[in-house]
N, C-alpha and C positions, 0 to 999 in steps of 0.2 A: 529843670527842663522837662517838659512833658514828652510823652511818647511820640506825638506827631512831629514835634520839633526835632527830636533825635533822628527820626526817619528822614526828614528833610536834609539834615546835615550829612547823614550817611550817603544819601543820593547825590548831594553836591560833591562830596569827596570822590565818589566813584566816577562821576562825570569828568571831574578835573583830572583824575589820573588817566582816564580813557583818552581824553583829548590831548593831554601832554605826551602820551606815548607815541602819538603820530610823529613827533620830532625825532624819535629814536629809530624810525624806519630808515633804511638806506635810501639815498637819493636815486630816483628813477633814471636809468641810463637808456641809451638807444636800444632798439630791439636787437637781440643777439640772433645771428643767423643759424640755421640748422647745420649740423655736421655733414649732412648729405648734400653733395654737389647737385646743382641744377642741370649740369651737362652730362647726360648719359652718353657713353661712348658709342660711336657708330659701329665699330667692330672691336672684338676682344679675342685675341688668339684665333681659334678656329670658328668663333661665333661672329656672324654678321647680323645686321638688324635693319628693320624698316620703321620709320616714324609712324606712329599712330595718332590720329587727330582726336581732339577732345570734342565730344558731341555738343550740339547746341543746347540740349536739355541740361547737361552738366553746367555749362556756362551760365545758364539762366538762373539756376538755384543757388550758385555759389557767389561769394562776395567778389566784387570787381577786382580787388588786388590779389586774388588767388592765382597762383602760378602752377604750371603743369610740366611734367616731363613723362613721355610715354613712348616705349619702343617694344617691338616684337623681335625676339632673338631666335636665330636658327643656327644649329651646329652643322657646319659644312662636312664634318667627318662622320655625322650620324644623320643622314637625310631622312631616315625612317621616323625619327623622333619629331613630334609636332612642333616643339619649340616652347619658349617661355615668354610670356608677356609681362613687362615691367611697367607699372603705372605709379607715378608719384604726384601727390597734390601738396603744394607748399602753402601753408596758411598765411593769410594776411593779418592785418591788425585786429580784425574781428574774427577770432578763431572759431567762434560758434557758428559762423556762416561760411567758413572755409572747409571745415572737416566734419564729416558725418560718420556715424557708426556704419561700417560696411555690412553688418548683419542685417540692418534695416534695408539698405539698398538692394542687397542680394535677394532677400525675401520679396521685396517689391518687384523684382524682375522675374519672379516665378521660380527661383531656386529653392529646393527643399534640402535641408541639412541632414546629411548622413552622420556626420561627426564634427564636433568642434572642441578644441582643447588648446591649452597653452603649452608650448614646447620650447626648447632651446636647441638650435642647430649648432653642433660643436665645431670648434676650430675654423671659424669663418674669417677671423682677422689675423694679421701677421703675428700678434703677440699670443696667439693660441686661444683667445677668448671666443665665446660663442655669441650667437644672435638670438635674442628672445623674439618669438613670433607667436601669433595666434593662427592656428591651422583650422581651416574650414574645408570639409569635403562635402560636396553638394551635387545634386542631380536635378535635371529639368527636362520635362517632355517638350518636344517641339510643338509649336502651335501653327495654325493656319496663318499665312502671310499673304497679303494682297489677294485674298480669295482663294489661294492655292492651299489645299490640304497637305499636311506634313506627310512624309513617307512613313510607312508602317513597317514594324519589325516582324519577326516570324510568329509572334504571338497575336498579330493583328492589332497591335497598339501603336500609338505614335512613337517614333524613335526618341529615345532620351539620351541626353549628353551628361557627362560626369566630369568634374574637374576638382583640382586641389588648389586652394588659395592660401598663401601665407600673407599676413599683414603685420606691420610694426610701425613704430613712430620714432623718428630721429629728431631729438631736440638739439639744443646748443651744446649740451654736455652729455646727456644720457640718452639711452635707447630703451624704450619700454614697449610692451606689446598690448597694453590695455588702456582704455580710456580713463579709468579711474586712476591708474598709475600716472598717466600723463597729467591729469589734473593736479595730483599731489605734488609732482615735480614742479609744475607751474607755480603753485602756491609757495613752495620752498624758495624758488628763485626770486619771486617778487618780494617776499617778506625778509629773507635773509641776505640776498645779494643785490636786490634792487633793480632787477631787469625783467622785461618781458622777452619771450623768445619765439622764434619762428619754429614751427614743427613741420616735418616732412612725413606725410602719411604715405607709406610705400606698400604696394601690393605686388606679389609675384604669383602668377597663376599658370597652370599647365593642364591640358586635358588628359583624361584617363581613357585611352583608346581601346582597352580590353573590353569595355562595355559593348562595343559594336560587334565584336566576335560573339559575346554572350547573347546578343540579340539576333544572331543567326546570319550576320553578314560575313561574306568571304573576303577578308582583307589579308594582305601579305603579312607573314610572320614578323618581318622587320619593322612593321608599323604597329604592332600590338605591344602596349605597355600597360601593366597593371598599376595599382596605387603605389606600391612600394618602389617599383622601377621608375615611375614618373617622378615621385618625390625625390628619389636619389639623384636623378639627372638634373632636376631643378636646383637642388642643394649644391651639386657640383658646380653648376653655373654661378650660383650666388657666391661661392667661395672665390671665384675668379673676379666677379664684378665688384663686390662691395669693398675690398681693400683698395680698389682704384678710385672709388667715389666717396668714401667716408673719411673725413678728417680724423686724425688720432685724438 
């Protein structure tokens, strides 16, 4: 048997093994739903909320079967605190056109990143487990709108806003804070368990109001919250909300 014939036989064996291995994969099941509920509560203890609508621009770029849940929460016992916005995007069958990297969207909206890192918020769930999130701290100068110039701060520059955003992904079984982690979990579920899953991309954001005092504006002390205080109050709210809307 010459060398060429041997190579052909080896190639034939490899192809046969490859195609036959398809029969070893689990049979595909229906899409498994996310652990995160689509129904965000209207109120929660001392927190009340308002529904926030999804913009036409968001609806235009995302797949038709993408679903949303979005509310802005205020604490009635702490009126000085600005509140927490919760926004959830539930992926459809075409996940690539349902979920987008928030870093790209934020930068596209003019936000400049001060810090980004992966952290775990401790003791979020009833069993004592924490929540992995990606933290983004960002700032953005205000721009002219409808021909009206933005207000200036004491330095003669446009006023800038600052906010903290946490985002994470709730799958059918696992919660991860990174796109690559989510992709890896997807591959495992398809190959080892035979199912596709719905992901809920959830963001929690809060403004940092101390920057207005730093820019020379006279605002009441009870409305001034720095990064640490804003993050602490947002995490306190998340510990109330998530055990109510995330399945065990």
